[in-house]
C-alpha positions in Angstrom: 26.3 -26.1 -16.7 24.2 -26.7 -13.6 25.1 -23.2 -12.3 23.9 -21.7 -15.5 20.5 -23.5 -15.2 20.0 -22.4 -11.6 20.7 -18.8 -12.5 17.9 -18.1 -15.0 17.1 -14.6 -13.6 16.0 -11.9 -16.1 18.8 -9.5 -16.7 17.5 -7.5 -19.6 14.4 -5.3 -20.2 10.9 -6.8 -20.3 10.1 -7.8 -23.9 6.3 -8.1 -23.6 3.4 -6.5 -21.7 2.7 -9.9 -20.1 6.2 -10.2 -18.8 5.9 -6.7 -17.2 2.5 -7.7 -15.8 4.0 -10.9 -14.3 6.6 -8.9 -12.4 4.0 -6.4 -11.2 1.8 -9.3 -9.9 4.9 -10.8 -8.2 5.4 -7.5 -6.5 1.8 -7.3 -5.2 2.1 -10.9 -4.0 5.3 -10.0 -2.1 3.5 -7.0 -0.5 0.6 -9.2 0.6 2.7 -12.0 2.0 5.6 -10.0 3.5 4.2 -6.6 4.6 1.9 -6.8 7.6 0.8 -3.1 7.3 -0.2 -3.6 3.7 -2.5 -6.5 4.7 -3.9 -4.4 7.4 -4.6 -1.6 4.9 -6.4 -4.0 2.6 -8.6 -5.3 5.4 -9.6 -1.8 6.4 -10.3 -0.9 2.8 -12.5 -4.0 2.4 -14.4 -3.2 5.6 -14.9 0.4 4.4 -16.2 -0.9 1.1 -18.7 -3.2 2.9 -19.8 -0.2 5.1 -20.1 1.9 2.0 -22.4 -0.7 0.4 -24.4 -1.0 3.5 -24.8 2.8 3.8 -25.5 3.1 0.1 -23.0 6.0 -0.3 -23.2 8.2 -3.4 -20.8 8.0 -6.4 -18.8 11.1 -5.3 -18.3 9.6 -1.9 -17.1 6.3 -3.5 -14.6 8.4 -5.5 -13.3 10.0 -2.3 -13.2 6.7 -0.5 -11.1 5.1 -3.3 -8.8 8.1 -3.4 -8.2 7.6 0.3 -7.6 3.9 -0.2 -5.1 4.3 -3.0 -3.4 7.1 -1.2 -2.7 4.9 1.8 -1.9 1.8 -0.3 0.4 3.8 -2.6 2.3 5.4 0.3 2.6 2.0 1.9 4.1 0.6 -1.3 6.6 3.6 -1.4 7.4 3.0 2.2 8.2 -0.6 1.6 10.4 0.3 -1.4 12.3 2.8 0.7 12.8 0.3 3.5 14.1 -2.4 1.2 16.5 -0.1 -0.6 17.8 1.4 2.6 18.3 -2.1 4.0 20.1 -3.1 0.8 22.5 -0.2 1.2 23.2 -0.3 5.0 22.6 -4.0 5.7 22.1 -4.8 9.4 24.1 -1.8 10.6 22.5 1.3 12.3 22.9 4.5 10.2 21.3 7.8 11.2 20.6 8.7 7.6 19.0 5.3 7.0 16.8 5.8 10.1 15.8 9.3 8.9 14.8 8.0 5.4 12.7 5.2 7.0 11.1 7.5 9.5 10.2 10.1 6.8 8.7 7.3 4.6 6.7 6.0 7.6 5.5 9.6 8.2 4.2 9.8 4.7 2.1 6.7 5.3 0.8 8.2 8.5 -0.2 11.4 6.7 -2.1 9.5 4.0 -3.7 7.3 6.7 -4.8 10.5 8.4 -6.3 11.7 5.1 -8.2 8.4 4.8 -9.5 8.7 8.4 -10.8 12.3 7.6 -12.4 11.1 4.4 -14.0 8.1 6.1 -15.2 10.3 9.0 -16.8 12.9 6.6 -18.6 10.1 4.8 -19.7 7.8 7.6 -20.2 9.9 10.7 -23.2 11.8 9.4 -24.8 8.4 8.5 -24.2 7.1 12.0 -25.7 10.2 13.5 -28.7 9.8 11.2 -29.1 6.2 12.5 -29.0 7.3 16.1 -31.7 10.0 15.6 
């Protein structure tokens, strides 16, 4: 009986929206507390928002900025998923295909980060040049 009480994990499909929402929030909490790069991405996004407010950027620039944020954050989430699934499959053993999968996922994050840097540069560099003149 004690074993049954300890093992109260959900085995079937979510029955309500709030149950699904709870699992999604658990996933976000796990990302924040366990993934260093995810926290770094959130800090950079926060700083860019502060800079956007200070520079009074236009609505279309906000849209590009948020597209860049969510591109990086989304690819970071996918990278974390891939890393966890690969680790689940191969455990603590080296496998060339596992390394390849993880490297490709990390490359996807790097590409979206490059996209974000380009967007940020296009928005903020002209403003910095204006300030200097």
